[in-house]
C-alpha positions in Angstrom: -13.1 46.1 -79.4 -13.5 43.9 -75.9 -16.8 43.9 -74.3 -15.0 44.9 -71.2 -13.5 47.4 -73.5 -10.0 44.6 -93.3 -7.1 41.2 -98.7 -4.0 39.7 -98.9 -1.8 37.0 -100.1 0.7 35.0 -97.9 2.2 31.5 -97.4 4.4 29.5 -95.2 7.8 30.7 -94.5 10.7 28.2 -93.8 12.0 30.2 -91.0 10.0 31.4 -88.0 10.3 31.8 -84.3 7.1 30.2 -83.6 6.1 26.6 -84.1 2.4 26.7 -84.8 0.7 24.3 -87.3 0.9 25.6 -90.9 -0.4 25.1 -94.4 1.6 25.3 -97.6 0.8 27.1 -100.9 3.1 25.7 -103.5 2.3 28.3 -106.1 4.0 31.1 -104.2 7.6 31.9 -103.4 8.8 33.3 -100.2 9.7 36.5 -101.8 6.4 36.9 -103.5 4.5 36.0 -100.3 6.4 38.8 -98.4 5.7 41.4 -101.2 2.0 40.4 -101.2 1.8 40.7 -97.4 3.3 44.1 -97.4 1.1 45.4 -100.3 -2.2 43.8 -99.5 -2.8 42.3 -96.0 -4.8 44.6 -93.9 -3.2 45.2 -90.6 -5.3 47.8 -88.5 -5.5 49.2 -85.0 -8.4 50.3 -83.1 -8.2 53.7 -81.3 -11.1 53.9 -79.0 -12.7 56.9 -77.3 -10.6 57.0 -74.0 -7.4 57.0 -76.0 -8.7 59.9 -78.0 -9.5 61.6 -74.7 -5.9 61.2 -73.7 -4.7 62.7 -76.9 -7.0 65.7 -76.3 -6.0 66.2 -72.6 -2.3 66.0 -73.3 -2.5 68.7 -76.1 -2.6 72.3 -75.6 -3.0 73.3 -79.2 -4.1 71.7 -82.5 -0.5 71.6 -83.6 0.5 69.7 -80.5 -2.5 67.5 -80.9 -1.6 66.6 -84.5 2.1 66.1 -83.5 1.0 63.6 -80.8 -1.2 61.8 -83.4 1.8 61.8 -85.8 3.9 60.1 -83.1 1.3 57.5 -82.4 0.7 56.6 -86.1 4.5 56.4 -86.7 4.8 54.0 -83.9 1.8 51.9 -85.1 3.2 51.6 -88.6 6.3 49.9 -87.0 3.8 47.0 -86.2 2.8 46.8 -89.9 -0.4 48.9 -89.4 -1.7 50.3 -92.6 -5.3 51.2 -91.4 -6.4 53.1 -88.5 -10.0 52.4 -87.1 -10.8 55.5 -85.2 -13.6 56.0 -82.8 -15.5 59.1 -84.0 -19.0 58.4 -82.5 -19.2 56.4 -79.4 -22.3 57.4 -77.7 -24.5 59.2 -80.4 -21.9 62.0 -80.2 -19.3 63.4 -82.5 -15.5 63.8 -82.4 -15.7 66.0 -85.4 -17.8 69.0 -86.6 -21.4 67.9 -86.9 -24.9 69.4 -87.3 -26.5 66.1 -86.2 -24.7 65.0 -83.0 -23.6 66.8 -79.9 -19.9 67.1 -79.2 -18.4 64.2 -77.5 -17.4 64.9 -73.9 -14.1 63.1 -74.7 -13.0 65.8 -77.0 -14.8 68.8 -75.5 -13.1 71.9 -74.0 -14.2 73.3 -70.5 -17.2 75.0 -72.3 -18.4 71.8 -73.9 -17.2 72.9 -77.3 -15.2 70.8 -79.7 -11.6 71.3 -78.6 -10.0 69.9 -81.7 -11.6 68.4 -84.7 -10.3 64.9 -84.1 -11.4 63.5 -87.3 -9.9 66.3 -89.4 -6.6 66.0 -87.7 -6.5 62.2 -88.1 -7.4 62.4 -91.8 -4.5 64.9 -92.3 -2.0 62.7 -90.5 -3.1 59.4 -92.1 -3.0 61.0 -95.6 0.5 62.1 -94.9 1.6 58.8 -93.6 -0.1 56.8 -96.3 -2.3 55.1 -93.8 -6.0 54.3 -94.4 -8.7 55.7 -91.9 -11.9 54.0 -91.1 -14.4 55.8 -88.9 -15.6 53.6 -86.0 -19.2 54.3 -84.9 -21.5 52.8 -82.4 -24.8 53.3 -84.1 -27.3 52.4 -81.5 -25.6 53.3 -78.2 -26.4 56.5 -76.4 -24.8 55.9 -73.0 -22.9 53.1 -71.5 -25.1 53.2 -68.3 -28.8 53.4 -67.8 -28.7 57.2 -67.2 -30.7 59.5 -69.4 -29.4 62.6 -67.6 -26.6 62.9 -70.2 -29.0 63.1 -73.1 -28.6 66.4 -74.8 -31.4 68.8 -75.5 -31.8 70.0 -79.0 -30.7 66.6 -80.5 -32.5 63.6 -81.9 -31.6 61.7 -78.8 -33.6 64.1 -76.7 -36.6 63.9 -79.1 -36.4 60.1 -78.7 -36.3 60.3 -74.9 -39.4 62.5 -74.9 -41.3 60.8 -77.6 -44.9 59.5 -76.9 -43.5 56.2 -78.0 -41.5 55.1 -75.0 -40.0 52.2 -76.9 -37.8 54.4 -79.1 -35.0 53.8 -76.5 -34.0 50.5 -74.9 -32.8 50.6 -71.3 -30.4 48.0 -70.0 -27.9 47.6 -67.3 -25.2 48.1 -70.0 -26.7 51.4 -71.2 -29.2 53.4 -73.1 -29.7 52.4 -76.8 -31.9 53.3 -79.8 -34.3 50.7 -80.7 -33.3 49.2 -84.1 -36.9 48.7 -85.0 -37.7 52.5 -85.3 -37.5 53.9 -88.9 -36.4 57.4 -87.5 -33.5 55.8 -85.8 -32.3 54.1 -89.0 -32.6 57.4 -90.9 -30.8 59.2 -88.0 -27.8 56.8 -88.2 -27.7 56.9 -91.9 -27.8 60.6 -92.0 -24.8 60.7 -89.5 -22.7 58.5 -91.7 -23.6 60.5 -94.8 -22.5 63.7 -93.0 -19.1 62.1 -92.4 -18.6 60.8 -95.9 -19.5 64.2 -97.5 -17.3 66.2 -95.3 -14.2 64.1 -94.6 -11.8 62.2 -96.7 -12.1 58.9 -95.0 -11.7 55.4 -96.4 -14.3 53.5 -94.6 -17.0 53.2 -91.9 -16.8 50.7 -89.0 -19.4 49.3 -86.6 -18.5 47.0 -83.6 -20.6 44.6 -81.6 -23.3 46.7 -80.0 -26.7 45.9 -81.5 -29.6 44.7 -79.4 -28.7 45.0 -75.8 -31.5 42.7 -74.5 -33.4 39.5 -75.5 -36.6 39.7 -73.5 -39.9 40.2 -75.2 -41.2 43.5 -73.7 -39.0 46.4 -74.9 -40.1 46.3 -78.6 -43.7 45.0 -78.3 -45.3 48.0 -80.0 -43.2 47.7 -83.0 -43.6 43.9 -83.3 -47.3 44.1 -82.7 -47.7 46.7 -85.5 -45.5 44.5 -87.8 -47.8 41.6 -87.2 -51.0 43.5 -87.6 -49.6 44.7 -91.0 -49.4 41.1 -92.0 -45.8 40.3 -91.0 -45.0 36.7 -90.5 -41.4 36.7 -89.0 -40.8 35.4 -85.5 -39.7 38.0 -82.9 -36.1 37.0 -83.2 -36.2 37.1 -87.0 -37.9 40.5 -86.9 -35.1 41.8 -84.7 -32.4 40.4 -86.9 -34.2 42.0 -90.1 -34.3 45.4 -88.3 -30.5 45.2 -87.8 -30.0 43.6 -91.3 -31.9 46.5 -92.9 -29.5 49.2 -91.3 -26.4 47.1 -92.3 -27.6 46.7 -95.9 -28.3 50.5 -96.2 -25.0 51.5 -94.6 -23.1 49.2 -96.9 -24.9 50.5 -100.0 -24.3 54.1 -98.8 -20.5 53.6 -98.2 -20.1 52.0 -101.6 -21.8 54.8 -103.2 -19.1 57.1 -101.9 -16.4 54.5 -102.9 -15.8 53.6 -99.3 -15.6 50.2 -97.5 -17.8 49.1 -94.5 -16.7 46.7 -91.8 -18.2 45.3 -88.7 -16.4 43.5 -85.7 -18.9 41.3 -83.9 -18.0 39.1 -80.9 -16.2 35.9 -81.6 -19.2 33.5 -80.9 -21.1 33.2 -84.1 -24.3 31.7 -82.7 -24.3 34.1 -79.8 -24.2 37.0 -82.3 -27.1 35.7 -84.2 -29.2 34.7 -81.2 -28.3 37.1 -78.4 -27.5 40.4 -80.3 -29.7 39.6 -83.3 -26.6 40.3 -85.5 -26.9 37.9 -88.5 -23.2 37.4 -89.1 -23.8 34.3 -91.1 -25.7 36.4 -93.7 -23.3 39.3 -93.5 -20.2 37.1 -93.9 -21.6 35.1 -96.8 -23.4 37.8 -98.9 -21.8 40.5 -101.0 -24.4 43.1 -99.9 -23.8 43.7 -96.2 -20.2 44.1 -95.4 -16.8 44.4 -97.1 -15.0 43.2 -94.0 -16.0 41.3 -91.0 -13.7 41.3 -87.9 -14.5 38.9 -85.1 -13.0 39.8 -81.9 -11.2 36.5 -81.2 -9.7 37.7 -77.8 -8.5 34.3 -76.7 -5.3 32.3 -76.5 -4.5 28.8 -78.0 -5.0 27.2 -74.7 -8.4 28.8 -73.9 -10.6 26.0 -72.8 -13.8 27.7 -73.9 -13.0 29.3 -77.3 -9.4 28.4 -78.3 -8.0 30.7 -80.8 -7.3 28.3 -83.7 -10.5 26.5 -83.5 -12.5 29.7 -83.1 -10.7 31.3 -86.2 -11.4 28.0 -88.2 -15.2 28.5 -87.7 -15.0 32.0 -89.1 -12.8 30.7 -92.0 -15.3 28.0 -92.8 -18.0 30.7 -92.7 -16.3 33.3 -94.9 -14.4 31.0 -97.2 -11.8 32.6 -99.6 -13.9 35.9 -99.8 -11.0 38.1 -98.5 -13.4 39.9 -96.1 -12.2 38.3 -92.8 -9.9 40.2 -90.4 -9.2 39.1 -86.9 -9.4 41.2 -83.9 -6.4 40.5 -81.4 -6.4 41.4 -77.8 -3.1 43.1 -77.1 -4.6 44.4 -73.9 -4.7 40.9 -72.4 -0.9 40.5 -72.5 0.4 39.6 -69.0 -2.9 39.2 -67.6 -4.7 36.2 -66.0 -7.7 35.3 -68.2 -10.1 33.5 -65.9 -12.6 33.0 -68.7 -10.1 30.6 -70.4 -10.3 28.2 -67.5 -7.3 25.9 -67.8 -5.7 28.3 -70.1 -6.1 31.1 -67.8 -2.3 31.8 -67.4 -1.2 31.6 -71.0 -1.1 35.4 -71.5 1.6 35.7 -68.9 4.0 34.2 -71.4 3.8 37.6 -73.3 4.1 35.9 -76.6 0.4 35.0 -77.4 -0.2 37.9 -79.9 3.0 37.2 -81.8 2.1 33.4 -82.2 -1.4 34.4 -83.3 -0.1 36.8 -85.9 2.4 34.1 -87.1 -0.5 31.7 -87.3 -2.6 33.9 -89.3 0.1 34.8 -91.8 1.3 31.3 -92.3 -2.0 29.6 -92.6 -4.5 32.1 -94.2 -3.6 34.0 -97.3 -6.6 36.4 -97.3 -6.9 37.1 -93.5 -5.7 40.3 -92.0 -5.7 41.3 -88.3 -6.5 44.3 -86.0 -4.9 45.2 -82.8 -7.0 46.2 -79.8 -6.1 48.5 -78.4 -3.6 50.9 -80.1 -2.1 52.6 -77.0 -0.5 49.4 -75.9 1.6 49.6 -79.1 2.2 53.4 -79.4 2.8 54.1 -75.7 5.7 52.8 -73.6 4.6 50.1 -71.1 5.9 48.0 -68.3 8.7 45.4 -68.9 6.1 42.7 -69.7 4.3 44.6 -72.3 7.5 45.7 -74.0 8.5 41.9 -74.1 5.2 41.3 -75.9 5.9 44.1 -78.4 9.5 42.8 -79.1 8.0 39.3 -79.8 5.5 40.9 -82.2 8.1 42.9 -84.1 10.2 39.8 -84.4 7.4 37.9 -86.0 6.3 40.8 -88.2 9.9 40.9 -89.7 9.2 37.5 -91.1 6.0 38.4 -92.8 6.4 42.2 -93.4 10.2 42.7 -93.6 10.0 46.3 -95.0 7.2 47.5 -92.7 8.3 46.2 -89.3 11.4 47.5 -87.8 
């Protein structure tokens, strides 16, 4: 969700408040389209670690914590949300009872113990509300700054830090990461996912866009040298991509073994994913063996001069085809802001109607594409006059496409 901070059937409707270009499907009536939207189009919302922290801080008991979650989920369902994507491991930690990971500081009490089993409470609420729950994990990230003082003794992360192989961890300005080339790291991540799938009644596992944090040649030389000496023929870049592919393939196989789904939300630039993060989204999006859903974070407006929304979405449509595995991440958090990255389109978000137009565009033009809001608190909390205007515009558009869900 973001670097700051999934099929459905739908067609064009004759009446809409937005005037975005549209495609027609002559085989579907308006009524059938609406029913299909409600039943199948995935509409999700990311709840990230700081939002969870606020739930924890504002709750004095598990019952109060659960009530606060219920209120938030109820409000999210007004925005047609049928899937919650919940951060359960942001930094090699746990928002749930775990024998593998330390308790996350974002849900710990004053003694460092788990204040509330966040995942258990969310599972209970989502089951009651008829909402699916996907567990959002950052597999490689240990810390968001290059600071190893936070690494907890008695856990795998500590063993990695103190290993004779100093390349088990990758250090960067953006944090401390596990090295994807290390086999122990892969087993550690998979064991953690298996622990969730065995102990909690969740519907899926989700990764976001944190893979390799650097592109220089030095941080994994020992792994690559051994690979080459063992007869490997891949280039360094392909070697790195294959390391990530191996994890993604294994996680997908594991989740399917448990009857769950697996999704990933890469950044929106396809080539940058492949060449800078070694995240082979082209393979993942076109193969049946890597992900069930891919959710590019298209956090841009229609007027963005660098990556305009419609054109960026079209590239992902061309990549995924009619597979039904594409969902689109939408940047609710940008509402009302100036987006300097957009250059000549930098003031578009001040109109407070970008998200509603993007939802309308998706629903009218692409029958198998869902969307995901980032982030949830902008929808379930009350905001300033501007964000409330955006929310009204969203609700009005949703009524056209999800007449029963959106109120």
